[in-house]
Structures are given as structure tokens and as C-alpha cells.
BAVO-368707 format. One record per residue (C-alpha): x, y, z; residue in three letters. Coordinates in steps of 0.2 Angstrom, whole numbers, padded with zeros to 4 digits, always signed. Each point is the difference from the previous one (the first is absolute). Layout:
BEGIN
XYZALA;...
//
This chain:
BEGIN
+0487-0668-0004UNK;+0006-0009-0015UNK;-0008-0016+0006UNK;-0017+0009+0002UNK;+0002+0007-0017UNK;+0004-0016-0008UNK;-0014-0008+0009UNK;-0012+0012-0007UNK;+0007-0002-0018UNK;-0001-0019+0001UNK;-0018+0001+0007UNK;-0005+0011-0014UNK;+0008-0011-0013UNK;-0009-0015+0008UNK;-0016+0009-0002UNK;+0004+0004-0018UNK;+0003-0018-0004UNK;-0016-0006+0009UNK;-0009+0013-0010UNK;+0007-0005-0017UNK;-0004-0019+0004UNK;-0017+0005+0005UNK;-0004+0009-0016UNK;+0007-0015-0010UNK;-0011-0012+0009UNK;-0015+0011-0002UNK;+0003+0000-0018UNK;+0005-0018-0003UNK;-0014-0007+0011UNK;-0014+0012-0005UNK;-0011-0015-0005UNK;-0001-0003+0019UNK;+0002+0017+0008UNK;-0013+0009-0011UNK;-0015-0011+0006UNK;+0007+0001+0018UNK;+0000+0019-0001UNK;-0018+0000-0007UNK;-0005-0012+0014UNK;+0007+0012+0014UNK;-0009+0014-0008UNK;-0016-0010-0001UNK;+0002-0006+0018UNK;+0001+0019+0005UNK;-0016+0003-0009UNK;-0010-0015+0006UNK;+0006+0000+0018UNK;-0015+0011+0006UNK;-0012-0011-0008UNK;+0008-0016+0007UNK;+0000+0008+0017UNK;-0018+0004-0001UNK;-0005-0018-0005UNK;+0011-0007+0014UNK;-0010+0011+0012UNK;-0015-0008-0006UNK;+0008-0017+0005UNK;+0005-0006-0017UNK;+0016-0011+0001UNK;+0016+0009-0007UNK;+0001-0012-0015UNK;-0018+0002-0005UNK;+0000+0019+0003UNK;+0016+0002-0011UNK;-0008-0012-0014UNK;-0016+0010+0000UNK;+0009+0017-0001UNK;+0011-0006-0015UNK;-0015-0008-0009UNK;-0010+0015+0002UNK;+0014+0011-0007UNK;+0003-0012-0014UNK;-0019+0000-0004UNK;-0001+0018+0000UNK;+0015+0002-0011UNK;-0006-0014-0012UNK;-0017+0008-0001UNK;+0008+0017-0004UNK;+0011-0008-0013UNK;-0015-0009-0008UNK;-0010+0017-0001UNK;+0015+0009-0008UNK;+0002-0014-0013UNK;-0019+0001-0004UNK;+0001+0019-0002UNK;+0016-0001-0011UNK;-0009-0013-0011UNK;-0015+0012-0002UNK;+0012+0014-0005UNK;+0008-0012-0013UNK;-0017-0005-0007UNK;-0005+0019-0001UNK;+0015+0005-0010UNK;-0007-0005-0017UNK;-0014+0013+0003UNK;+0013+0014+0001UNK;+0010-0006-0016UNK;-0004+0015-0010UNK;+0005+0012+0014UNK;+0016-0009+0003UNK;+0004+0000-0019UNK;-0003+0019+0000UNK;+0011+0003+0014UNK;+0014-0010-0008UNK;-0001+0010-0016UNK;-0001+0016+0010UNK;+0017-0003+0008UNK;+0008-0006-0016UNK;+0012+0012-0007UNK;-0005+0006-0018UNK;+0012-0002-0013UNK;+0000+0018-0006UNK;+0002+0007+0018UNK;+0016+0010+0005UNK;+0005-0014+0012UNK;-0002-0013-0013UNK;+0010+0010-0013UNK;+0014+0003+0013UNK;+0000-0019+0005UNK;+0002-0004-0019UNK;+0014+0012-0002UNK;+0010-0007+0015UNK;-0002-0018-0007UNK;+0006+0006-0017UNK;+0015+0009+0008UNK;+0004-0016+0010UNK;+0000-0010-0016UNK;+0012+0012-0008UNK;+0013-0001+0014UNK;-0002-0018+0001UNK;-0008-0001+0017UNK;-0016-0009-0006UNK;-0001-0018-0004UNK;+0001-0004-0018UNK;-0010-0013-0009UNK;+0011-0015-0005UNK;+0003-0002-0018UNK;-0009-0015-0008UNK;+0010-0015-0002UNK;+0008-0003-0017UNK;-0006-0016-0007UNK;+0009-0012-0011UNK;-0006+0004-0018UNK;-0003-0018-0004UNK;-0010-0004+0016UNK;-0018+0000+0001UNK;-0006+0014+0012UNK;-0016-0008+0004UNK;+0008-0016+0005UNK;+0013+0009+0011UNK;-0014+0010+0009UNK;-0009-0016+0003UNK;+0015-0008+0008UNK;-0001-0014-0013UNK;+0019+0000-0002UNK;+0011-0011+0012UNK;+0012+0014+0002UNK;-0014+0012+0006UNK;-0012-0009+0010UNK;-0016+0008+0007UNK;+0002+0006+0018UNK;-0014-0007+0011UNK;-0003+0008+0017UNK;-0005-0013+0014UNK;-0011+0008+0013UNK;+0000-0009+0017UNK;-0017+0003+0007UNK;+0004-0011+0015UNK;+0014+0012+0006UNK;-0012+0015-0001UNK;-0014-0008+0010UNK;+0013-0005+0013UNK;+0005+0018+0002UNK;-0018+0006+0001UNK;-0003-0013+0013UNK;+0015+0005+0010UNK;-0006+0018+0000UNK;-0016-0005+0007UNK;+0007-0013+0013UNK;+0012+0013+0007UNK;-0013+0012+0007UNK;-0011-0014+0005UNK;+0013-0009+0010UNK;+0004+0017+0009UNK;-0018+0002+0004UNK;-0002-0017+0007UNK;+0016+0001+0010UNK;-0006+0017+0007UNK;-0016-0008+0006UNK;+0008-0014+0008UNK;+0014+0011+0009UNK;-0014+0012+0006UNK;-0009-0015+0008UNK;+0015-0006+0009UNK;+0006+0018+0005UNK;-0017+0004+0008UNK;-0001-0017+0008UNK;+0017+0001+0008UNK;+0002+0019+0002UNK;+0005-0002+0018UNK;+0012-0014-0003UNK;+0008+0010-0014UNK;+0002+0016+0011UNK;+0007-0011+0014UNK;+0013-0007-0012UNK;+0005+0017-0006UNK;+0002+0006+0018UNK;+0011-0016+0004UNK;+0011+0004-0015UNK;+0003+0018+0006UNK;+0005-0006+0017UNK;-0009+0002+0017UNK;+0010+0016+0004UNK;-0009+0008-0015UNK;-0017-0005+0005UNK;-0007+0017+0002UNK;+0008+0007-0016UNK;-0006-0014-0011UNK;-0018+0001+0008UNK;-0001+0019-0003UNK;+0007-0002-0018UNK;-0013-0013-0004UNK;-0015+0009+0007UNK;+0006+0016-0009UNK;+0002-0008-0016UNK;-0017-0009+0001UNK;-0009+0016+0005UNK;+0008+0010-0014UNK;-0003-0012-0014UNK;-0018-0003+0006UNK;-0003+0019+0001UNK;+0008+0003-0017UNK;-0011-0013-0008UNK;-0016+0006+0008UNK;+0004+0018-0005UNK;+0005-0005-0018UNK;-0016-0010-0002UNK;-0010+0015+0006UNK;+0009+0012-0011UNK;-0002-0011-0015UNK;-0018-0003+0003UNK;-0003+0019-0001UNK;+0011+0001-0015UNK;-0010-0014-0009UNK;-0017+0008+0005UNK;+0005+0017-0007UNK;+0006-0008-0017UNK;-0016-0010+0000UNK;-0011+0015+0002UNK;+0010+0010-0014UNK;-0002-0014-0012UNK;-0018-0002+0004UNK;-0003+0019-0003UNK;+0008-0001-0017UNK;-0011-0016-0005UNK;+0015-0012-0002UNK;-0006-0018+0000UNK;+0005-0010+0015UNK;+0006+0014+0012UNK;-0001-0012+0015UNK;+0013-0011-0008UNK;+0012+0013-0004UNK;-0002+0008+0017UNK;+0004-0016+0008UNK;+0015-0003-0011UNK;+0006+0018+0004UNK;-0001-0004+0019UNK;+0008-0017-0002UNK;+0015+0005-0011UNK;+0004+0014+0012UNK;+0007-0013+0012UNK;+0014-0001-0012UNK;+0011+0016+0002UNK;+0004+0011-0015UNK;-0005-0011-0015UNK;-0017-0005+0007UNK;-0010+0016-0003UNK;+0006+0002-0018UNK;-0005-0017-0004UNK;-0017+0003+0008UNK;-0002+0016-0010UNK;+0004-0008-0017UNK;-0015-0012+0000UNK;-0015+0013+0001UNK;+0010+0012-0011UNK;+0002-0012-0014UNK;-0019-0006+0002UNK;-0005+0018-0001UNK;+0009+0003-0016UNK;-0010-0014-0007UNK;-0017+0004+0007UNK;+0000+0019-0002UNK;+0001+0012-0015UNK;+0014+0013+0003UNK;+0014+0001+0012UNK;-0008+0010+0014UNK;-0006-0014+0012UNK;+0016-0010-0003UNK;+0010+0015+0005UNK;-0011+0003+0015UNK;+0003-0017+0006UNK;+0019+0002-0001UNK;-0001+0017+0009UNK;-0011-0008+0014UNK;+0013-0013+0003UNK;+0015+0012+0000UNK;-0008+0012+0011UNK;-0007-0013+0012UNK;+0017-0008+0001UNK;+0010+0016+0003UNK;-0012+0005+0014UNK;+0000-0018+0008UNK;+0019-0004-0002UNK;+0007+0018+0005UNK;-0013+0006+0013UNK;-0011-0013+0007UNK;+0011-0015+0001UNK;+0016+0008+0008UNK;-0011+0008+0014UNK;-0009-0017+0003UNK;+0014-0013-0003UNK;+0015+0010+0006UNK;-0002-0001+0019UNK;-0007-0018-0002UNK;+0013-0008-0011UNK;+0016+0010+0005UNK;+0007+0000-0018UNK;+0007+0015-0009UNK;-0006+0004-0018UNK;+0018-0004-0006UNK;-0001-0017+0009UNK;-0016-0005-0008UNK;+0008+0003-0018UNK;+0016-0010+0005UNK;-0010-0014+0008UNK;-0011-0001-0015UNK;+0015-0001-0012UNK;+0009-0013+0012UNK;-0014-0012+0002UNK;-0005+0001-0018UNK;+0018-0004-0005UNK;-0001-0015+0012UNK;-0017-0007-0003UNK;-0008+0009-0015UNK;-0018+0007+0001UNK;-0003-0010+0015UNK;+0014+0009+0009UNK;-0007+0017-0005UNK;-0017-0004+0008UNK;+0009-0006+0016UNK;+0013+0013+0001UNK;-0007+0012+0012UNK;-0006-0013+0013UNK;+0017-0009-0001UNK;+0010+0016+0002UNK;-0011+0005+0015UNK;+0006-0016+0009UNK;+0018+0004-0004UNK;-0002+0018+0007UNK;-0008-0006+0016UNK;+0014-0013+0002UNK;+0013+0014-0002UNK;-0009+0011+0013UNK;+0001-0014+0013UNK;+0016-0008-0004UNK;+0015+0011+0002UNK;+0011-0010-0012UNK;-0013+0003-0014UNK;-0003+0019+0004UNK;+0006+0005-0017UNK;-0016-0007-0007UNK;-0010+0012+0009UNK;+0012+0014-0004UNK;+0000-0003-0018UNK;-0018-0005-0003UNK;-0010+0007+0015UNK;-0010+0017+0000UNK;+0009+0007+0015UNK;+0013+0014-0004UNK;+0018-0006-0002UNK;+0006+0013+0013UNK;-0009+0010+0013UNK;-0003+0018-0003UNK;+0014+0007+0011UNK;+0012-0011-0010UNK;-0006+0006-0016UNK;+0001+0018+0006UNK;+0018-0002+0006UNK;+0005-0008-0016UNK;-0007+0014-0010UNK;+0010+0012+0011UNK;+0016-0010-0003UNK;-0004+0001-0019UNK;-0003+0019+0002UNK;-0017-0001-0007UNK;-0009+0013+0010UNK;-0016-0001-0011UNK;-0004-0018+0003UNK;+0005+0001+0018UNK;-0014+0014+0002UNK;-0012-0011-0010UNK;+0003-0014+0013UNK;-0004+0012+0014UNK;-0015+0007-0009UNK;-0007-0018-0002UNK;+0002-0004+0018UNK;-0007+0016+0007UNK;-0016-0004-0010UNK;-0004-0015+0011UNK;+0007+0004+0017UNK;+0002+0014+0013UNK;+0016+0010-0002UNK;+0008-0006+0016UNK;-0002-0018-0006UNK;+0008+0004-0016UNK;+0015+0008+0009UNK;+0001-0015+0011UNK;-0001-0013-0014UNK;+0010+0009-0014UNK;+0010+0015+0004UNK;+0007-0005+0017UNK;+0006-0017-0005UNK;+0008+0007-0016UNK;+0009+0013+0010UNK;+0006-0012+0013UNK;+0007-0012-0014UNK;+0008+0015-0008UNK;+0009+0004+0017UNK;+0006-0018+0001UNK;+0007+0000-0017UNK;+0008+0017+0003UNK;+0009-0006+0015UNK;+0006-0016-0009UNK;+0006+0012-0013UNK;-0011-0008-0014UNK;-0006+0018-0005UNK;+0010+0014-0006UNK;-0003+0018+0007UNK;-0009+0006-0016UNK;-0013-0014+0002UNK;-0002+0003+0018UNK;-0003+0018-0003UNK;-0012-0004-0014UNK;-0010-0012+0011UNK;-0002+0013+0014UNK;-0004+0014-0012UNK;-0013-0010-0009UNK;-0008-0006+0016UNK;-0001+0017+0007UNK;-0008+0007-0015UNK;-0013-0015+0000UNK;-0004+0003+0018UNK;-0002+0018-0003UNK;-0011-0003-0015UNK;-0011-0012+0011UNK;-0002+0013+0013UNK;-0008+0012-0013UNK;-0012-0013-0006UNK;-0004-0008+0017UNK;-0018+0006+0004UNK;+0000-0001+0019UNK;-0012+0008+0011UNK;+0002+0018+0002UNK;-0001+0008+0017UNK;-0002+0019+0003UNK;+0003+0006+0018UNK;+0012-0005+0013UNK;+0008-0017-0003UNK;-0002-0014+0013UNK;+0018-0003+0000UNK;+0016+0006-0008UNK;+0012-0014-0004UNK;+0018+0001-0005UNK;+0008-0014-0010UNK;+0019+0001+0002UNK;+0012-0011-0011UNK;+0013-0008+0011UNK;+0015-0001-0012UNK;+0000+0003-0019UNK;-0010+0005-0015UNK;-0009-0017-0001UNK;-0006+0002+0018UNK;-0006+0018-0005UNK;-0010-0008-0015UNK;-0008-0012+0013UNK;-0004+0015+0011UNK;-0008+0008-0015UNK;-0011-0015-0003UNK;-0005-0001+0019UNK;-0005+0019+0000UNK;-0010-0002-0016UNK;-0010-0014+0007UNK;-0003+0009+0017UNK;-0004+0016-0007UNK;-0019-0003-0001UNK;-0015+0007+0009UNK;+0004+0009+0016UNK;+0019-0006+0000UNK;+0013+0011-0006UNK;+0017-0009-0004UNK;+0016+0007-0007UNK;+0016-0009-0006UNK;+0016+0008+0007UNK;+0016-0001-0011UNK;+0015-0009+0004UNK;+0010+0010+0013UNK;+0014-0003+0013UNK;-0006-0006+0017UNK;+0002+0016+0009UNK;-0009+0010-0014UNK;-0014-0013-0001UNK;-0003+0001+0019UNK;+0000+0020-0001UNK;-0012+0000-0014UNK;-0012-0012+0009UNK;+0001+0010+0015UNK;-0004+0016-0010UNK;-0015-0009-0008UNK;-0007-0007+0016UNK;-0010-0014-0008UNK;-0012-0011+0008UNK;+0009-0016-0006UNK;+0017-0003-0007UNK;+0001-0015-0012UNK;+0018-0006-0003UNK;+0001-0009-0017UNK;+0013-0011-0006UNK;+0003-0013-0014UNK;+0010-0016+0002UNK;+0015-0002+0003UNK;-0005+0011+0014UNK;+0013+0011+0009UNK;-0004-0005+0018UNK;+0014+0010+0008UNK;-0006+0016-0009UNK;-0018-0003+0004UNK;+0005-0002+0019UNK;+0009+0016+0000UNK;-0014+0009-0008UNK;-0013-0008+0012UNK;+0011+0005+0015UNK;+0002+0018-0006UNK;-0019+0002-0002UNK;-0003-0008+0017UNK;+0013+0012+0008UNK;-0009+0016-0007UNK;-0017-0006+0003UNK;-0004-0015+0012UNK;-0018+0000-0004UNK;+0001+0000-0019UNK;-0009-0014-0008UNK;+0012-0010-0011UNK;-0004-0014-0012UNK;+0013-0010-0010UNK;-0002-0008-0017UNK;+0013-0012-0008UNK;-0009-0004-0016UNK;+0000-0018-0007UNK;+0012-0005+0015UNK;+0002-0019+0001UNK;+0010-0001+0016UNK;-0004-0001+0018UNK;-0012+0015+0003UNK;+0001-0001+0019UNK;+0019+0001+0000UNK;+0000+0014-0012UNK;-0012+0010+0011UNK;+0011-0003+0016UNK;+0016+0006-0009UNK;-0008+0015-0007UNK;-0009+0006+0016UNK;+0012-0006+0013UNK;-0012-0011+0009UNK;-0016+0011-0001UNK;-0016-0007-0006UNK;-0002+0005-0018UNK;-0009-0008-0015UNK;+0009-0002-0017UNK;-0011-0001-0015UNK;+0005-0010-0016UNK;-0015+0004-0011UNK;-0006+0017-0005UNK;-0018-0004+0000UNK;+0002-0007+0018UNK;+0008+0016+0005UNK;-0013+0011-0008UNK;-0014-0010+0009UNK;+0008+0002+0017UNK;+0003+0019-0002UNK;-0018+0003-0005UNK;-0006-0011+0014UNK;+0009+0012+0012UNK;-0006+0016-0006UNK;-0017-0003-0009UNK;-0015-0006+0011UNK;-0008-0016-0007UNK;+0016-0006-0009UNK;+0005-0018+0006UNK;+0018-0004+0003UNK;+0008-0015-0009UNK;+0006-0015+0009UNK;+0018-0002+0005UNK;+0002-0014-0013UNK;-0008+0006-0016UNK;-0006-0012-0012UNK;+0011-0003-0015UNK;-0006+0010-0015UNK;-0002-0009-0017UNK;+0014+0007-0011UNK;-0006+0011-0015UNK;+0004-0011-0015UNK;-0012+0007-0013UNK;+0014+0006-0012UNK;+0011-0009-0012UNK;+0016+0007-0005UNK;+0005-0002-0018UNK;
//
């Protein structure tokens, strides 16, 4: 036990050390990793074009070179068009000089305004208390000295200071600022060519590094990452094109010069999260201030950008990107901060694709599952765990909200199967292990009973007037938790021509007498694990002794053991079927008594757990 715990601690420490080293390497060697990251993303985008050229019998090297040259040509043509448009705007600015001067004067604070007087009083007060900078007193000159001579620096004691400007250093700094991005662009193009040219070889090397035993895992991870990143870029391109089109139309309607340029800038800058759209909005806003009289059209441009960004970022993108990227909203913010800290603005532009790759790796590699838990869009806990945790915290309101959220999406029997029954089963395990005190157990049972009864009032099942097709009695085997399960079963069955009632917890003889008095068409013995097999056997034998022809079914909800062995021990060797899922039991009962209903298979398909709720 200690060895296992020590091994886990050491493995986590080893992963932490590897993570710290990896972050340090990414930061220190960013001059290489940034172009390589761009190359991987460009390879994803150009892969369909290269594949199509290869189907036309182009060699791989020629297809890769043609795709890259075409992309570089399009980017260069677009950049040249942007440059010419910006030059035209700069040439037109002198035309609007009077308007610009008028706007500057309008925003200038008059000296006789209330704000100006308040500012003057604050400055005067700060001078009085010694907080403001005081003007240094003029130097005291030697009476016998010539002031003009000292001011000219003619004296050997007071030479004239001469500042030497090194123009060469300034030019080198400017040249370095240009060569850095240029080198990144050239390396990105070169890396993209070789990644496309040898993509199968790179894939095989990654698989070889992961080991032959992880062949299927690494293959699924690579395919998943490739598909998610490609879909993300295609969807983002589509959204940004529509965004740019709307901006272009609005600017054209208000007669702003060069609307196509600003629309294209808006669509391009939106590839940079968070800071892209304000930068794109600033350009046409400032131009409108110079072109138009008044502030109405400038405010209209700002309003258009803000409304469009709110709608796009909060309603359109989460619904389109969410199921394709697999990232949560918080993960996008954290990823943007992390990659910007490492690589600057380039890291901000690459943050989402790189984080998508990390989440996909965590989804397929168990040792890195924490990446998916922390950054993925899947809920951290399934709904039944959240429900049970809220019951442990005695938060009845939020527990009810979890059930309400689940009932909106699924039938009530599936909600019982996926939320209430697993939570009650875990509470029984904790109670038997003495992890829960009696007051908490009573609160869990009382709250669960109230929620089940509330759902029975809100459940809009089919009403049936007339003689019921069958009367079903759901009998708890042992305790109050079994009674809650019987209530859920009765509520799920009590639809249409079926009439189901849940019996309270009684002694074995009293339960047998009440069943005989009711004379139902079907008795359903309901129990929660850990199941009392001995008590269920005595109850079953008592019912058989009173009525040999009585139809009996048994349910052990969420049972994980040997069902056949449990059935043999309860029935004493008679043929009886034990159900573990409430929805399966409901379907079986309806198939027995309602014509046209189909019976489920003996081995039901595993249901997808309800996980659409996040606990705080």
C-alpha cells in the first residue's frame, strides 16, 4: 500500500519536473518552436490542397511547393493591397485637417470649466503640502564672473556639455526589429514544406517514440487532434468572413472611405483572441472622427463592433466551437495568458490550436488526463456525483437544480438511473463504512424523498381513464433507501394503462400479507446495493408459499456483481430475472402488459451518463 502511494507520488513529481523543463525549453528556444508551431498549423490547413494535387498525379514535393507558393502569393497580394490602401488613407488625411483640428479643440477642456478649476485647485493644494515638484532655484553666480561666458561654457571649469548621438546603434535596433519577424516567416515556410513533405515519416517517428504497445492510442490522438484543429480553423475562417462582411456593409452604408479594407482588417484581427477586435475597431473609428462632422457615425461604428463582438463571442462561437475544440471558456482565457507569457503576441494567436492539442493528448493518455480535466469542456464530475456532493453539503436547493436540469433533457426513468440511484447507492456504502453520521443520512433520505415526490407531481405522463391493464406493487426489500428506489420504480411505471404503487418498509410477514390482500398482477422486489440477499430470499419464498402463480420480478439497482448468482440465491434455483437498470425494468413491464411494446434485450446497452451539470 505504501509502495503504491509512493509510486504515485513519484510519478506525479516526475511529471511535474518534466512539465517545468518543457515550459523552460519552450520559452528559451522560442526562436525555433514558434516557426515550427506555425508550420504544423499551416500543414493542417494546406493538407487538403496538397492531397488534391497528389490525386492529380503531382509529386509530393511539387504539390507541397505549389501549395506553399500559392499561399505565400495570396498573403503577399493581400498585404500589398492593404499597404496601398493605408497609403491612400495617409494621403487623404490633409483633406480632413480642419475637421481633425475642430475635434481636438472640442475635446480640449476649457480653462474656465468646473473640471479645469477643480484640477487647478488640486495642483495648488499639492504644492502647499509639498507633494508637487518645485522648480529648482537658479544657481548663484560668482559676482565677479561673466554670466554670458558661463552660459556659453567658455570657462574651463564649466565646459559646455555635448550629447553624442549614435545613429548606427539606432539603425541596428531598427534592422533587428525587422529581421526577427522576417526570420520567423522564412523558417515557418521552410518548416511547413518539410512537414508536408515528410508527414508520414513524422507520424511514424512519433508512434515509434510512444512505443508499439501504444499504437492505437497515439493514432487516435493524432487523428483527433488533426480533425479538431482543422475543423476549428475552418469554422473560425467562416465566422470571421461573415464578421468582416457585416462590418464592411455597415461602413459602406455610413459612407466611410475604404470599407473593404477595414472589413478585411476586422476579419483578420479576429484571429487574435481578446485584443484583435478592439484594434480592428480603432482604425475605422479614428478615420470616421477625421472624415465626418459630429460624433454620431463614430459612435455608431463603436456600437456596431461591440454588439457584433458580444453576439459572436458569447452566442455564436460557443455553440459552433465548443463541440469541435473541446475547450472550456476558462481554459481559453488561461491558454491565452500562458502562451502570451511564453511567446508574446504570436503565442496569443496560437494559443487555442496548441491547447486543443494538449487537451486531445490528455484525453487519450491516462497519465496526462489532468489536462483534459482542467482545460476540457467536459464537466469535471458526472451529474450523480454533483447531486450527492450537494446532499452531503446539505444544499437542497442546488441538488434540486441538478435534477431539474437533467429532467429537461431525458425521460424521468433515465434520470433516476443516472442520478438518484447511483447517489443513493453511494450513500449506502458510505453509511455502512461509517463515513456518514445519522443526521446526514436522514437529511439525504428526506431530501431524496421530497424530490421524488415533487417530480411525481410535475411528471406529465399519459393519463388513462378506465380499468388498468395491470396493477403493479413495488415492494422494498430491507430499508428506507430500498423504499426510495421502489417509489422511483412506481413513478416510472405509473403511466398509461399501468397502475403502480410503492409499498412502505414492513416486516416480511406483514409485507406478504399486504401483497396477498392487494392481489397485484406483478410484484417487483426493489433493493439497493449492498443488497440483503437473505432477506430477499425469505420474502421471495414467503410470496411463493402464499401464491405459487404470482408473477415476481426482482431489481438490484446498480448491482456490479454476478447477477446470475444473485438470482439463484434469492429464488432458490427458480428461473427469475434480476434487473439492474430502472429504464430496462420499465420497458420489460410495459412489454408484458401493453400490446405493441417491445421488450429490451437481456444485456442492455450501456447508457451514456448524464454529465451536463457542473458543480460549483
